[in-house]
ZAMARGU-4260 file (C-alpha; in steps of 0.2 Angstrom, whole numbers, plus 5000, padded with zeros to 4 digits):
<rodrens>
0) 5000/5000/5000 | 5006/5017/4995 | 5010/5026/5012 | 5006/5043/5005 | 4990/5038/4996
5) 4982/5025/5008 | 4967/5014/5002 | 4956/5015/5018 | 4941/5027/5016 | 4932/5038/5027
10) 4915/5046/5025 | 4914/5064/5032 | 4898/5074/5035 | 4906/5091/5034 | 4919/5099/5022
15) 4936/5101/5030 | 4940/5118/5036 | 4956/5118/5027 | 4946/5118/5010 | 4937/5134/5015
20) 4943/5152/5013 | 4933/5167/5019 | 4933/5180/5006 | 4923/5193/5017 | 4929/5189/5034
25) 4921/5204/5042 | 4903/5199/5037 | 4892/5186/5044 | 4882/5172/5035 | 4864/5177/5031
30) 4850/5176/5018 | 4847/5163/5005 | 4862/5153/4999 | 4869/5153/4981 | 4882/5141/4975
35) 4891/5151/4961 | 4897/5136/4951 | 4913/5139/4941 | 4927/5127/4940 | 4918/5112/4948
40) 4904/5108/4935 | 4897/5092/4943 | 4884/5086/4957 | 4894/5072/4964 | 4910/5074/4975
45) 4908/5093/4974 | 4914/5101/4991 | 4908/5119/4986 | 4890/5112/4983 | 4890/5102/4998
50) 4896/5116/5009 | 4882/5128/5001 | 4869/5115/5005 | 4876/5113/5023 | 4874/5131/5026
55) 4856/5132/5018 | 4850/5117/5029 | 4857/5125/5045 | 4850/5142/5041 | 4833/5134/5035
60) 4836/5145/5019 | 4834/5143/5001 | 4848/5136/4990 | 4851/5140/4972 | 4865/5135/4960
65) 4870/5148/4947 | 4882/5147/4932 | 4887/5163/4923 | 4890/5161/4905 | 4900/5173/4895
70) 4903/5170/4877 | 4920/5178/4875 | 4929/5168/4889 | 4948/5170/4885 | 4947/5165/4867
75) 4936/5149/4869 | 4927/5142/4854 | 4912/5132/4850 | 4922/5117/4854 | 4925/5121/4872
80) 4907/5128/4874 | 4899/5113/4867 | 4908/5102/4879 | 4904/5113/4894 | 4886/5118/4890
85) 4881/5100/4887 | 4889/5095/4904 | 4880/5109/4913 | 4863/5102/4906 | 4867/5086/4914
90) 4870/5096/4930 | 4854/5105/4929 | 4844/5089/4927 | 4853/5081/4942 | 4850/5096/4953
95) 4832/5096/4949 | 4830/5078/4955 | 4837/5085/4972 | 4825/5099/4972 | 4839/5112/4969
100) 4836/5125/4956 | 4849/5128/4943 | 4851/5145/4934 | 4861/5148/4918 | 4864/5167/4917
105) 4871/5175/4902 | 4881/5191/4902 | 4895/5200/4912 | 4897/5187/4926 | 4898/5200/4941
110) 4884/5210/4934 | 4871/5196/4931 | 4876/5188/4947 | 4873/5203/4958 | 4856/5206/4949
115) 4852/5188/4953 | 4857/5190/4971 | 4846/5205/4974 | 4831/5197/4965 | 4832/5181/4976
120) 4837/5189/4992 | 4853/5180/4994 | 4865/5184/5007 | 4878/5170/5006 | 4888/5166/4990
125) 4899/5150/4989 | 4912/5150/4975 | 4925/5137/4968 | 4943/5140/4971 | 4951/5146/4955
130) 4969/5151/4953 | 4967/5160/4936 | 4966/5179/4937 | 4949/5181/4927 | 4938/5171/4939
135) 4947/5179/4954 | 4943/5196/4947 | 4925/5191/4946 | 4925/5185/4964 | 4933/5201/4970
140) 4920/5211/4960 | 4905/5202/4968 | 4913/5202/4985 | 4912/5221/4984 | 4894/5220/4987
145) 4891/5224/5005 | 4875/5214/5007 | 4883/5197/5004 | 4895/5185/5012 | 4907/5176/5000
150) 4916/5160/5005 | 4928/5150/4993 | 4929/5131/4993 | 4943/5122/4985 | 4935/5107/4977
155) 4949/5105/4964 | 4964/5100/4974 | 4964/5085/4985 | 4976/5094/4997 | 4969/5112/4996
160) 4980/5124/4987 | 4980/5138/5000 | 4983/5126/5014 | 4997/5115/5007 | 5008/5130/5003
165) 5008/5149/5005 | 5021/5153/4991 | 5026/5149/4974 | 5035/5132/4975 | 5051/5130/4965
170) 5047/5112/4959 | 5038/5096/4962 | 5052/5091/4974 | 5047/5105/4985 | 5028/5103/4985
175) 5028/5084/4984 | 5033/5081/5003 | 5020/5094/5008 | 5006/5085/4999 | 5012/5068/5005
180) 5012/5074/5023 | 4993/5078/5022 | 4986/5067/5008 | 4980/5054/5019 | 4969/5066/5029
185) 4961/5073/5013 | 4958/5056/5004 | 4941/5053/5011 | 4924/5050/5004 | 4912/5064/5003
190) 4894/5062/5007 | 4881/5062/4993 | 4871/5078/4990 | 4854/5077/4998 | 4837/5083/4992
195) 4833/5100/4998 | 4820/5098/5013 | 4808/5111/5007 | 4800/5115/4990 | 4809/5128/4979
200) 4804/5137/4963 | 4811/5128/4949 | 4816/5137/4933 | 4814/5128/4916 | 4829/5118/4911
205) 4839/5126/4897 | 4841/5119/4880 | 4859/5116/4876 | 4855/5116/4858 | 4847/5133/4859
210) 4861/5141/4869 | 4874/5134/4857 | 4864/5140/4842 | 4860/5157/4848 | 4875/5163/4858
215) 4888/5174/4850 | 4902/5161/4850 | 4918/5159/4839 | 4912/5145/4828 | 4929/5142/4819
220) 4933/5127/4829 | 4920/5113/4828 | 4915/5102/4843 | 4923/5084/4845 | 4913/5068/4843
225) 4925/5055/4850 | 4923/5061/4868 | 4906/5064/4876 | 4904/5077/4889 | 4896/5076/4907
230) 4898/5068/4924 | 4892/5051/4918 | 4903/5050/4903 | 4918/5056/4914 | 4915/5041/4926
235) 4913/5029/4912 | 4930/5035/4905 | 4938/5034/4922 | 4933/5016/4924 | 4938/5011/4907
240) 4955/5018/4910 | 4957/5010/4927 | 4951/4993/4921 | 4961/4992/4905 | 4976/5004/4904
245) 4982/5009/4921 | 4992/4994/4923 | 5003/4999/4909 | 5002/5017/4911 | 5020/5020/4917
250) 5027/5011/4902 | 5016/5017/4888 | 5011/5035/4894 | 5025/5043/4883 | 5021/5033/4867
255) 5008/5044/4857 | 5005/5029/4845 | 4996/5019/4859 | 4981/5022/4869 | 4990/5023/4886
260) 4983/5039/4893 | 4967/5042/4903 | 4958/5055/4892 | 4952/5063/4909 | 4960/5080/4907
265) 4945/5088/4898 | 4934/5081/4912 | 4945/5088/4925 | 4947/5104/4917 | 4928/5107/4917
270) 4926/5100/4934 | 4915/5086/4927 | 4924/5074/4938 | 4935/5077/4954 | 4953/5072/4957
275) 4947/5065/4973 | 4935/5053/4965 | 4948/5047/4952 | 4961/5045/4966 | 4949/5035/4977
280) 4944/5023/4963 | 4962/5020/4958 | 4967/5016/4976 | 4952/5005/4979 | 4953/4995/4962
285) 4971/4995/4957 | 4987/4987/4965 | 5000/4999/4972 | 5012/4997/4957 | 5022/5008/4945
290) 5007/5012/4935 | 4997/5018/4950 | 5012/5028/4957 | 5015/5037/4940 | 4997/5041/4938
295) 4994/5048/4955 | 5010/5058/4954 | 5003/5067/4939 | 4985/5068/4945 | 4989/5075/4962
300) 5007/5082/4964 | 5009/5088/4946 | 4992/5095/4944 | 4992/5103/4961 | 5009/5111/4957
305) 5001/5119/4942 | 4988/5127/4953 | 5001/5133/4965 | 5011/5141/4951 | 4995/5150/4944
310) 4988/5155/4961 | 5004/5163/4968 | 5013/5169/4953 | 5004/5184/4943 | 5015/5181/4928
315) 5010/5163/4925 | 5007/5166/4906 | 5022/5176/4902 | 5041/5176/4904 | 5040/5186/4920
320) 5035/5169/4928 | 5051/5161/4924 | 5065/5157/4937 | 5079/5170/4937 | 5091/5158/4929
325) 5079/5155/4915 | 5076/5174/4912 | 5095/5176/4912 | 5098/5163/4899 | 5084/5169/4888
330) 5091/5186/4889 | 5109/5180/4884 | 5102/5170/4869 | 5089/5183/4863 | 5100/5187/4848
335) 5103/5169/4842 | 5099/5165/4824 | 5084/5154/4821 | 5085/5142/4807 | 5066/5145/4804
340) 5054/5158/4809 | 5035/5154/4806 | 5020/5165/4806 | 5005/5161/4817 | 4995/5155/4801
345) 5009/5143/4797 | 5010/5137/4815 | 4991/5135/4816 | 4990/5126/4799 | 5004/5114/4803
350) 5015/5121/4789 | 5032/5119/4796 | 5047/5110/4789 | 5045/5097/4804 | 5032/5084/4799
355) 5032/5078/4818 | 5028/5095/4824 | 5015/5097/4811 | 5007/5080/4816 | 5006/5086/4834
360) 4998/5102/4829 | 4985/5093/4818 | 4981/5081/4831 | 4976/5095/4842 | 4967/5104/4829
365) 4957/5089/4824 | 4954/5080/4840 | 4955/5094/4853 | 4968/5085/4863 | 4986/5083/4859
370) 4996/5068/4867 | 5005/5074/4883 | 5023/5070/4878 | 5020/5078/4861 | 5014/5094/4870
375) 5032/5096/4877 | 5040/5094/4860 | 5027/5105/4852 | 5030/5120/4864 | 5049/5119/4863
380) 5049/5120/4845 | 5038/5135/4845 | 5052/5143/4856 | 5065/5138/4842 | 5055/5145/4828
385) 5049/5162/4835 | 5058/5178/4836 | 5059/5179/4855 | 5053/5170/4871 | 5038/5182/4873
390) 5031/5178/4856 | 5034/5160/4859 | 5023/5160/4875 | 5010/5170/4865 | 5009/5158/4851
395) 5009/5143/4862 | 4995/5149/4873 | 4985/5155/4859 | 4985/5139/4850 | 4983/5128/4865
400) 4968/5138/4871 | 4960/5139/4854 | 4960/5120/4850 | 4963/5110/4866 | 4947/5105/4876
405) 4957/5108/4892 | 4963/5125/4886 | 4964/5140/4898 | 4969/5128/4912 | 4983/5129/4925
410) 4991/5113/4919 | 4992/5121/4901 | 5000/5137/4907 | 5012/5128/4919 | 5016/5115/4905
415) 5020/5129/4892 | 5030/5138/4905 | 5040/5122/4909 | 5043/5119/4891 | 5048/5137/4886
420) 5054/5144/4902 | 5061/5130/4913 | 5048/5133/4926 | 5048/5118/4939 | 5064/5112/4930
425) 5082/5114/4932 | 5096/5122/4921 | 5103/5110/4907 | 5118/5110/4895 | 5119/5127/4886
430) 5115/5127/4868 | 5109/5140/4855 | 5092/5148/4856 | 5087/5137/4871 | 5101/5143/4882
435) 5100/5132/4898 | 5082/5127/4895 | 5079/5108/4893 | 5080/5103/4874 | 5070/5091/4864
440) 5072/5086/4846 | 5066/5074/4832 | 5080/5061/4835 | 5076/5060/4854 | 5058/5057/4849
445) 5063/5043/4837 | 5072/5034/4851 | 5056/5034/4861 | 5042/5029/4849 | 5039/5026/4830
450) 5038/5044/4824 | 5033/5039/4806 | 5018/5030/4813 | 5013/5045/4823 | 5015/5057/4807
455) 5004/5045/4797 | 4990/5046/4810 | 4989/5065/4810 | 4994/5072/4794 | 4977/5077/4788
460) 4972/5095/4785 | 4964/5105/4799 | 4945/5102/4801 | 4939/5119/4805
</rodrens>
């Protein structure tokens, strides 16, 4: 048994205080309760929703769940909105069965939520922890309303981000022991959501087709069909991975030609499944072997390291977030000659001189998900083929957020910062352009997997 991730399970009736952060400490809890759903778009294993219900029951007040939909969210396209809205429809149906109304509000999030709070005489708002600046700004704006109490709950990290560390961690080796020290305390079963004890006014369930048809969305990137959205689909994908691929995860995860990964990142990004649920199922159903260790390291330590980086560093999406040694090496090699320089259009269409990079780009464009190992190679080559490190970050983030189902995610920002800026990494042998940033090349990939097979799989033109 893994001593850090034990298999024994405990059911707790209340959300742990370490997961809760009071955003308005001078105010007292009052009025009807609203759970402002954001990062955790599910009914099961949702600490924020459970905590909101706990408050409502104790106060004998009403409980509503609200999601604020803005159609210009950080460059998201129809691909991401389709996956999200269809998942939210499943949430609305599940909440109705529990006598909990769900409201999908469209418009500027702080404005439409404040109007809703006034209309429904709400006094307490429970929000999801989110390390990205846009939702933190929304939360701060609503928290300015003197009539409401706002409480944040971390339902994304198994060991809450604010609790496990109060600073930017240098790397996995500094955060890992802190997580391991507390993981056993937080790896506990949550109670199921209960039905609200008294009748509440129920709005009509929204039509996802109508929302997606009428909303002013960027329709240039089409939805995916190979992966179904929603909490039920997420659980099915999780069980399929645990039963059929987890045993070989450690040996196959870096080969993009085999289906060795979990395909859970889109569900984790939209909060359609919790890390806690996945970890618990892995520990209950799978032996403590290399596959389990490798997967839990990524699911818990690496993912929570990304949250730490984005929460505590304001420059998580630009070179200002790099370690001093990395900023220095980039400065020293700023004038190095690049063999190739490509325009954004050439990058986007997979029109470089490297067929392996093109295949990775087209995999992302057509499937909405690039293999994890290829994402590192892909980002590093963008550094090699752009005029400077700032432009490399801009291009990588733009493409990632436009095409990936899990774009606009701490994992994505931290992964790009690792590839281009050495964040959470160490200095390596110095070379042109890269300086001391870890280098990857075509020949290195050839030693790991059949690159020609991968190129053959993803050399079709973009399906926009």
